[in-house]
N, C-alpha and C positions, 0 to 999 in steps of 0.2 A: 348510636343507642340516645335517646333523650335523658337529659340528667333530672332525676325527680326533682318538682319544685317544692321550696320551704313552706311549711305550712305553720303559722305563728299566731297563738292566742293571748290576748292582754287579759288579765285579770286583777282589778282593784281587789284590796282587802283592808281589813282591820288589824292586820299583824304587824307591830313597831320594830321587829327584829326577825333576823332568819331563825333563831332559836324558838322564838312565839309562834312563827310558822311551823316549824317542825314539832312542836308540841301540839299544835291542833291538828295537824296530821295524823300524829300518832294516836291520839284521841278518838279521831273520826273513824279510822279501821277502814279506810276507803278500798284497801288492797295496793295501796302506793307506799313505796318508801324513797324518802328523800335524802340522797347520799350526797356530798357535795355538791357538783352542779347539776346532778342529773337526777331525772323521776323516773323511779323504776315500778313498773307494773308487776307484782311479785307471781302473777298466775301465768302471765304469757312471757314475760322476759324482755316486753318492748320498754325501749327507756328514750327519752326525748331531752333536751337542753331545758334547765329552770334558771331565770334570770332575776335576782330578787334586788328591788328598786325602791328608794322611798316616794311617798309621795309628789302625785305630778298633776296640777290643775290642768294642763294640756289634756289628760287621759278623760277627765268627766265630760269636756267640749265635745271629745271624739266620740265618747259612748251618745251623746244626746245627737250629735249628727248620724251615728250608725244605728241608734235604736228609736229613731223616732215614735215608734207606736208605743214606746213606754216610756217617753221621756219626762212626762208629769205625774209620774208614778213616784210611790216611796220608795220602791226599789233604787229607781234612779237617784233619788235624794242621798240614800245611803252611799251610792257611788261617790256622791260628791264630798263625801265625810269620810273618802279613803284615807289609811294611814300608809300605805305602800302599795308597790303595783308588782305584779307577778307575770313575766313572759316566759310563756312554754313555746319551745322551738323545735322543729323534728320534720321530716321528710313527708311530705303527702305522696301524690300520686297514685294511691291506689285505695280502695274503699277499705280495704283491713287497716292502712296508716292512718286514714282519715279518722276511722273511730275508733281505735285507739288514742289517736291525740285527743278526741273527744270525752273519752273515757277519763284521761289525765285531766283534762280542764273541769271536770265533775269531781276529781277527787279534791280540787282547790276549793270548788265551791261547797262541797261535804266540809271541809274545814273552814268556812266562813267566807269564801269567795263572796264578793258583791254583785258579779256579773260576768259575761265572757263576749270580748270583741273578738272577731276572728278578723286579725289584722291582714291575712292574704285573701280577704273576701271583701269586706268593708260592711259588716254587720254585726251590730252587738245582741246579746240576749240576756234578760234578767236571770237570776240565779236559778229560781223557781221553773221557769220554763226550760232553760239549759238542763236541767236535772230530768225531768219530764223526757226532753228529746233523747238523753241517753239511755234511760231505761227503757228506750221505746225503737233501740237502735234495729230490731230483727222488724221493725216495721216500715225501714227504708228511711229514717227519720234524718239521718246524717245531710241527705239531700235537702232537706227545708233548713237546716242548719248550717249550712255552709255554702249555699248558692242564693246568689240576688239578683234581680231585673232592673237594668238601669233603661229608665223610658226617656224618650225623646224624639227626634227626627228619625231616628232608629231605635228599636228596641234591643237588648241584648244583656246577655246571662253575664255572670261573673263569679267565678267560685268553682267551676267543674274541672279545673287543673288540679284541685285538691285530691279528687278521684284518679288522677291521669286521662282524661276524657274533655273533647273538644268543647268549647263555647259555641253558643248558638246565636243568629242575629237575624232580625226580619225587620221591614218597611210595613209599619202598620197599615193596613187597607182602611181607605176613607179616615185616616187620622185616628182610628179606634187604639189607643195606647194599650187599654186596659185587656181586648181582646189579644193583642199583639202578645203582651206581658203572659196571657192565658196558654195561649199557644205554647210559648218557649217554656214555659213550667212543666206542660204536659211533655214535649219534646225531649228535655234536658233529663228528666225523671224515669222518660222510656231509656233514655242512653244510660243512665245510672242503673237502674234495677235489670233491663234485660240484655244491657250489652250487645246492640246489633250492629253487625257489619256495614256501614252505609257505602257506598262509591258514589262519587259523582253520576248525578244523574237521576238518583234512588229519589223516590216520593215518600211522603209521609202525609198522614191525615189523622186527626185526634180520633175518628170514629168514621164508623160506615155514613156515607151521605155527608159528611163534613168538608169542608173545601181542601183540594189536593195541593200540597207545596212539593215544589220540585228542590231538591237536596244538592246546593253546591259548595264548591270549597272556597273562601273568602279570605281576604289578607287578616293577618293575626292583627288583634286590637293592641296598639301599642301604649301602654301607661308609663313608659320612661324606662332605660335601663336597669334603674334599681328597684324598680316596682315589684313588689309582692303580689299584684293582681295579674300580671303577665303569664300567659297560657301558650307554653310551648307546645301543645298537641293541637293547635288549630282552631280553624270557627267553620261553623257550618251555617250556612244563610239559606234559609227557606225563602222562596220564592214562589208567589201564589202560581198554580198551573193555568189558571186562566190567563195569565200574562203570558207564558210561553205560548197560548194558543194565539193568543193575540197577536204577538210578534211574528210567530209564522205563517197568519193569514196576512200580514202586513208585506213580508217577507215574499211570497205569493203574488201580491198584487202589485209589487214593487217588477217583480221579474217581467209580470205581462207588461207592464208599461214601457219596458225598456229593451 
């Protein structure tokens, strides 16, 4: 059995002490109780570990790298002025666990948290946007919150392990990395929302008449032995069906020649 990966959230805040954090959480009445080193959701019984640390200048830089879309905002400036950093750590590996962790992060934001960085994915969100995502979890917003797409020679996802699902990778057609990222966004959302059973050689298309891709198992993306990005559930590679046909045609011609 695959061991559930760890899901870690980093939340800088204005709290100068654990006691101040406790008071802020009690005043916010977000449905969570901070007891010892655990954060408990009273309605569900869900718990995760809470680690309280002092201010860390490296956190601000990390937020800017992981949240480039809001790096120049007032919210990011607030992160730079944080007085402490809270880390929430719990087991991912299912949609239920991931959404519970998101609600725990929202409880810290309600208590004054200045943003949320998903350390097991590498993406950071501003406090207002994180709250919005958590209020709309029924609309499958966890996928948007916890998964990113890395572009380069290949385009691949990171963060699907938070739900217990494989990543996806594709080589851009004609170098169009945006189209490749959009393809993976649709494919991974399909995995998240519909839980289809894919097997080696199955096909996928974003819509009727759109390009068809053959689904192949690919080697795992290795981020290093201690990285929270590693996905133990594997990787699906999407290969254009037109490439498959071209290879078959080339194989036929080579057989004819020999």
